[in-house]
KEFISE-240212 format. One record per residue: residue number from 1; residue in one letter; z, x, y of N, C-alpha, C in turn. Coordinates in Angstrom, 3 decimals, decimal comma. Example, Ala and Ser with C-alpha at 12.3 -4.5 7.8 and 13.67 -1.06 7.14 Angstrom:
# residues 2
nr / rest / n_Z / n_X / n_Y / ca_Z / ca_X / ca_Y / c_Z / c_X / c_Y
1 / a / 7,800 / 13,190 / -5,690 / 7,800 / 12,300 / -4,500 / 7,800 / 13,200 / -3,300;
2 / s / 7,080 / 12,850 / -2,250 / 7,140 / 13,670 / -1,060 / 7,870 / 12,900 / 0,030;
//
This chain:
# residues 106
nr / rest / n_Z / n_X / n_Y / ca_Z / ca_X / ca_Y / c_Z / c_X / c_Y
1 / m / 25,641 / -12,789 / -35,371 / 24,266 / -12,664 / -34,916 / 23,971 / -13,801 / -33,957;
2 / s / 23,263 / -13,487 / -32,934 / 22,780 / -14,549 / -32,071 / 21,284 / -14,714 / -32,305;
3 / y / 20,823 / -15,915 / -32,109 / 19,414 / -16,237 / -32,296 / 18,819 / -16,592 / -30,943;
4 / q / 17,630 / -16,083 / -30,706 / 16,933 / -16,422 / -29,476 / 15,509 / -16,821 / -29,851;
5 / n / 15,124 / -18,022 / -29,463 / 13,762 / -18,466 / -29,709 / 12,822 / -17,681 / -28,804;
6 / y / 11,694 / -17,257 / -29,370 / 10,692 / -16,526 / -28,596 / 9,328 / -16,981 / -29,085;
7 / n / 8,585 / -17,617 / -28,237 / 7,254 / -18,066 / -28,615 / 6,294 / -17,867 / -27,445;
8 / p / 5,658 / -16,681 / -27,395 / 4,724 / -16,399 / -26,311 / 3,324 / -16,967 / -26,535;
9 / n / 3,119 / -17,663 / -27,656 / 1,794 / -18,215 / -27,938 / 1,375 / -19,120 / -26,781;
10 / p / 0,209 / -18,864 / -26,188 / -0,230 / -19,640 / -25,021 / -0,322 / -21,145 / -25,266;
11 / k / -0,524 / -21,539 / -26,518 / -0,619 / -22,964 / -26,833 / 0,647 / -23,488 / -27,506;
12 / g / 1,659 / -22,641 / -27,600 / 2,919 / -23,068 / -28,204 / 2,872 / -23,184 / -29,714;
13 / s / 1,831 / -22,661 / -30,339 / 1,707 / -22,740 / -31,795 / 2,897 / -22,056 / -32,460;
14 / r / 3,335 / -22,620 / -33,574 / 4,464 / -22,059 / -34,309 / 4,099 / -21,747 / -35,758;
15 / v / 2,831 / -21,853 / -36,095 / 2,412 / -21,654 / -37,475 / 1,232 / -20,687 / -37,522;
16 / g / 1,324 / -19,697 / -38,400 / 0,197 / -18,825 / -38,661 / 0,103 / -17,579 / -37,795;
17 / d / 0,923 / -17,477 / -36,754 / 0,818 / -16,309 / -35,885 / 2,148 / -15,572 / -35,730;
18 / c / 3,026 / -15,682 / -36,697 / 4,348 / -15,060 / -36,566 / 4,242 / -13,549 / -36,411;
19 / t / 3,257 / -12,928 / -37,040 / 3,080 / -11,489 / -36,905 / 2,756 / -11,131 / -35,461;
20 / v / 1,878 / -11,887 / -34,841 / 1,513 / -11,636 / -33,442 / 2,723 / -11,849 / -32,544;
21 / r / 3,457 / -12,926 / -32,770 / 4,637 / -13,211 / -31,947 / 5,700 / -12,128 / -32,109;
22 / a / 5,939 / -11,677 / -33,345 / 6,937 / -10,632 / -33,592 / 6,534 / -9,326 / -32,918;
23 / i / 5,276 / -8,965 / -33,027 / 4,812 / -7,719 / -32,412 / 4,805 / -7,838 / -30,894;
24 / s / 4,481 / -8,992 / -30,381 / 4,562 / -9,226 / -28,948 / 5,970 / -8,919 / -28,441;
25 / k / 6,961 / -9,428 / -29,134 / 8,360 / -9,210 / -28,760 / 8,749 / -7,742 / -28,930;
26 / a / 8,415 / -7,164 / -30,057 / 8,817 / -5,791 / -30,364 / 8,224 / -4,784 / -29,384;
27 / l / 6,995 / -5,014 / -28,950 / 6,312 / -4,058 / -28,075 / 6,306 / -4,482 / -26,608;
28 / d / 6,979 / -5,581 / -26,294 / 6,987 / -6,097 / -24,913 / 5,569 / -6,285 / -24,378;
29 / k / 4,739 / -6,900 / -25,215 / 3,355 / -7,201 / -24,830 / 3,175 / -8,714 / -24,799;
30 / s / 2,191 / -9,164 / -24,066 / 1,855 / -10,584 / -24,102 / 1,300 / -10,917 / -25,485;
31 / w / 1,270 / -12,193 / -25,789 / 0,685 / -12,634 / -27,057 / -0,769 / -12,170 / -27,129;
32 / d / -1,507 / -12,321 / -26,022 / -2,919 / -11,923 / -25,983 / -3,096 / -10,430 / -26,261;
33 / a / -2,259 / -9,604 / -25,640 / -2,366 / -8,160 / -25,839 / -2,010 / -7,774 / -27,279;
34 / a / -0,982 / -8,400 / -27,841 / -0,611 / -8,118 / -29,228 / -1,725 / -8,547 / -30,181;
35 / f / -2,294 / -9,722 / -29,947 / -3,380 / -10,214 / -30,789 / -4,598 / -9,294 / -30,692;
36 / a / -4,943 / -8,874 / -29,479 / -6,099 / -7,988 / -29,293 / -5,872 / -6,652 / -29,993;
37 / g / -4,667 / -6,101 / -29,876 / -4,374 / -4,835 / -30,538 / -4,430 / -4,945 / -32,045;
38 / l / -3,866 / -6,020 / -32,583 / -3,926 / -6,238 / -34,032 / -5,354 / -6,464 / -34,509;
39 / t / -6,114 / -7,184 / -33,727 / -7,504 / -7,455 / -34,097 / -8,322 / -6,168 / -34,107;
40 / a / -8,106 / -5,310 / -33,126 / -8,813 / -4,025 / -33,098 / -8,434 / -3,177 / -34,312;
41 / k / -7,144 / -3,163 / -34,657 / -6,698 / -2,394 / -35,824 / -7,265 / -3,008 / -37,099;
42 / a / -7,332 / -4,324 / -37,161 / -7,912 / -5,007 / -38,323 / -9,387 / -4,641 / -38,485;
43 / y / -10,100 / -4,603 / -37,380 / -11,518 / -4,227 / -37,410 / -11,662 / -2,794 / -37,927;
44 / e / -10,811 / -1,912 / -37,426 / -10,840 / -0,506 / -37,843 / -10,584 / -0,371 / -39,339;
45 / l / -9,658 / -1,169 / -39,866 / -9,275 / -1,071 / -41,272 / -10,023 / -2,047 / -42,181;
46 / c / -10,899 / -2,866 / -41,601 / -11,665 / -3,853 / -42,371 / -10,744 / -4,777 / -43,170;
47 / d / -9,778 / -5,343 / -42,462 / -8,815 / -6,236 / -43,089 / -8,425 / -7,303 / -42,070;
48 / m / -7,582 / -8,215 / -42,457 / -7,155 / -9,295 / -41,567 / -5,995 / -8,831 / -40,679;
49 / p / -5,906 / -9,344 / -39,441 / -4,829 / -8,913 / -38,533 / -3,423 / -9,146 / -39,067;
50 / s / -3,234 / -10,160 / -39,888 / -1,895 / -10,458 / -40,397 / -1,561 / -9,726 / -41,695;
51 / s / -2,496 / -8,921 / -42,211 / -2,193 / -8,219 / -43,462 / -1,125 / -7,157 / -43,197;
52 / n / -0,282 / -6,943 / -44,179 / 0,790 / -5,948 / -44,042 / 0,238 / -4,576 / -43,677;
53 / a / -0,878 / -4,206 / -44,270 / -1,469 / -2,895 / -43,995 / -1,865 / -2,766 / -42,527;
54 / v / -2,399 / -3,823 / -41,955 / -2,867 / -3,776 / -40,564 / -1,691 / -3,746 / -39,599;
55 / w / -0,800 / -4,702 / -39,698 / 0,283 / -4,711 / -38,711 / 1,238 / -3,551 / -38,916;
56 / g / 1,367 / -3,085 / -40,156 / 2,175 / -1,887 / -40,396 / 1,574 / -0,661 / -39,731;
57 / a / 0,252 / -0,503 / -39,862 / -0,428 / 0,627 / -39,216 / -0,348 / 0,518 / -37,699;
58 / y / -0,488 / -0,698 / -37,187 / -0,406 / -0,914 / -35,740 / 0,981 / -0,527 / -35,213;
59 / l / 2,024 / -0,915 / -35,927 / 3,374 / -0,533 / -35,506 / 3,593 / 0,973 / -35,620;
60 / r / 3,076 / 1,596 / -36,670 / 3,193 / 3,056 / -36,793 / 2,507 / 3,738 / -35,615;
61 / d / 1,364 / 3,209 / -35,194 / 0,669 / 3,759 / -34,022 / 1,535 / 3,686 / -32,764;
62 / h / 2,505 / 2,788 / -32,771 / 3,399 / 2,612 / -31,628 / 4,788 / 3,212 / -31,877;
63 / g / 4,892 / 4,102 / -32,865 / 6,122 / 4,852 / -33,083 / 7,141 / 4,242 / -34,033;
64 / f / 6,808 / 3,122 / -34,663 / 7,738 / 2,509 / -35,605 / 7,682 / 3,242 / -36,943;
65 / i / 8,796 / 3,221 / -37,642 / 8,906 / 3,852 / -38,955 / 9,253 / 2,771 / -39,966;
66 / r / 8,578 / 2,797 / -41,100 / 8,817 / 1,789 / -42,135 / 9,992 / 2,185 / -43,012;
67 / d / 10,798 / 1,208 / -43,331 / 11,901 / 1,393 / -44,261 / 12,026 / 0,107 / -45,062;
68 / i / 12,589 / 0,203 / -46,237 / 12,707 / -0,957 / -47,119 / 14,163 / -1,140 / -47,512;
69 / i / 14,606 / -2,384 / -47,493 / 15,963 / -2,715 / -47,941 / 15,996 / -2,542 / -49,462;
70 / p / 17,011 / -1,858 / -50,006 / 17,097 / -1,709 / -51,466 / 17,149 / -3,073 / -52,163;
71 / m / 16,649 / -3,129 / -53,376 / 16,517 / -4,387 / -54,112 / 17,751 / -4,753 / -54,939;
72 / e / 18,909 / -4,154 / -54,679 / 20,083 / -4,492 / -55,484 / 20,393 / -5,982 / -55,437;
73 / c / 20,239 / -6,562 / -54,276 / 20,524 / -7,986 / -54,115 / 19,611 / -8,526 / -53,013;
74 / p / 18,343 / -8,723 / -53,304 / 17,396 / -9,093 / -52,261 / 17,674 / -10,445 / -51,593;
75 / d / 18,386 / -11,319 / -52,273 / 18,661 / -12,638 / -51,695 / 20,022 / -12,732 / -51,024;
76 / c / 20,845 / -11,705 / -51,163 / 22,171 / -11,802 / -50,566 / 22,270 / -11,060 / -49,240;
77 / y / 21,272 / -10,277 / -48,868 / 21,253 / -9,593 / -47,576 / 20,348 / -10,395 / -46,652;
78 / t / 20,937 / -10,988 / -45,646 / 20,213 / -11,920 / -44,788 / 19,783 / -11,264 / -43,476;
79 / v / 18,983 / -11,985 / -42,708 / 18,604 / -11,530 / -41,374 / 19,858 / -11,389 / -40,517;
80 / a / 20,787 / -12,309 / -40,654 / 22,045 / -12,217 / -39,907 / 22,795 / -10,935 / -40,263;
81 / d / 22,822 / -10,589 / -41,558 / 23,460 / -9,342 / -41,983 / 22,759 / -8,141 / -41,351;
82 / f / 21,436 / -8,150 / -41,391 / 20,660 / -7,046 / -40,823 / 20,939 / -6,911 / -39,326;
83 / a / 20,920 / -8,022 / -38,614 / 21,156 / -8,001 / -37,174 / 22,562 / -7,475 / -36,858;
84 / r / 23,534 / -7,892 / -37,629 / 24,902 / -7,416 / -37,425 / 24,992 / -5,905 / -37,690;
85 / d / 24,283 / -5,437 / -38,714 / 24,311 / -4,020 / -39,078 / 23,475 / -3,143 / -38,144;
86 / h / 22,653 / -3,770 / -37,310 / 21,766 / -3,029 / -36,405 / 21,888 / -3,579 / -34,979;
87 / p / 23,024 / -3,309 / -34,335 / 23,262 / -3,867 / -33,006 / 22,450 / -3,195 / -31,895;
88 / r / 21,770 / -2,108 / -32,199 / 20,952 / -1,417 / -31,207 / 19,585 / -1,119 / -31,811;
89 / g / 18,553 / -1,289 / -31,020 / 17,204 / -0,952 / -31,457 / 16,347 / -2,180 / -31,672;
90 / t / 15,070 / -1,926 / -31,922 / 14,089 / -2,983 / -32,153 / 13,502 / -2,812 / -33,542;
91 / y / 13,507 / -3,892 / -34,305 / 13,067 / -3,876 / -35,700 / 12,147 / -5,055 / -35,951;
92 / v / 11,074 / -4,828 / -36,698 / 10,200 / -5,910 / -37,129 / 10,452 / -6,095 / -38,617;
93 / l / 10,895 / -7,294 / -38,988 / 11,262 / -7,582 / -40,371 / 10,189 / -8,417 / -41,044;
94 / a / 9,837 / -8,018 / -42,243 / 8,908 / -8,789 / -43,063 / 9,719 / -9,507 / -44,129;
95 / l / 9,697 / -10,814 / -44,083 / 10,351 / -11,642 / -45,088 / 9,264 / -12,266 / -45,958;
96 / r / 9,654 / -12,977 / -46,961 / 8,652 / -13,691 / -47,762 / 8,011 / -14,765 / -46,898;
97 / g / 6,762 / -14,557 / -46,508 / 6,031 / -15,567 / -45,764 / 6,347 / -15,639 / -44,281;
98 / h / 7,069 / -14,647 / -43,727 / 7,387 / -14,697 / -42,303 / 7,640 / -13,293 / -41,779;
99 / v / 7,351 / -13,093 / -40,493 / 7,617 / -11,834 / -39,817 / 8,378 / -12,165 / -38,541;
100 / l / 9,404 / -11,376 / -38,223 / 10,194 / -11,617 / -37,024 / 10,702 / -10,304 / -36,460;
101 / t / 11,189 / -10,375 / -35,228 / 11,747 / -9,189 / -34,569 / 13,241 / -9,375 / -34,362;
102 / v / 13,989 / -8,315 / -34,621 / 15,400 / -8,235 / -34,275 / 15,507 / -7,148 / -33,215;
103 / r / 16,044 / -7,509 / -32,065 / 16,250 / -6,521 / -30,998 / 17,717 / -6,581 / -30,574;
104 / d / 18,351 / -5,419 / -30,656 / 19,757 / -5,276 / -30,246 / 20,641 / -6,374 / -30,831;
105 / g / 20,470 / -6,613 / -32,133 / 21,312 / -7,567 / -32,840 / 20,955 / -9,036 / -32,650;
106 / t / 19,886 / -9,303 / -31,921 / 19,468 / -10,703 / -31,683 / 18,130 / -10,943 / -32,359;
//
């Protein structure tokens, strides 16, 4: 797996906006556009932009499909494993306390 840093936050913030940054990358939108879209969806659903329900619905609106990794060994399947197993496509991963994008194995 290769890692590529991606931080479109206009102020360079690295805390509290990982959902916005991940969606920005996944949808090829600016940080501002991703934040505005999430905020509009949050308003529609009466929830916070970073809630799983909101960003999940926002991604579904953009053609993403939700899937869950089986729980046989939740700590032994890593992001690196996922990236290696998915060398093509764009995926938004929800980890404990973090959200990130894997695109074409990176």
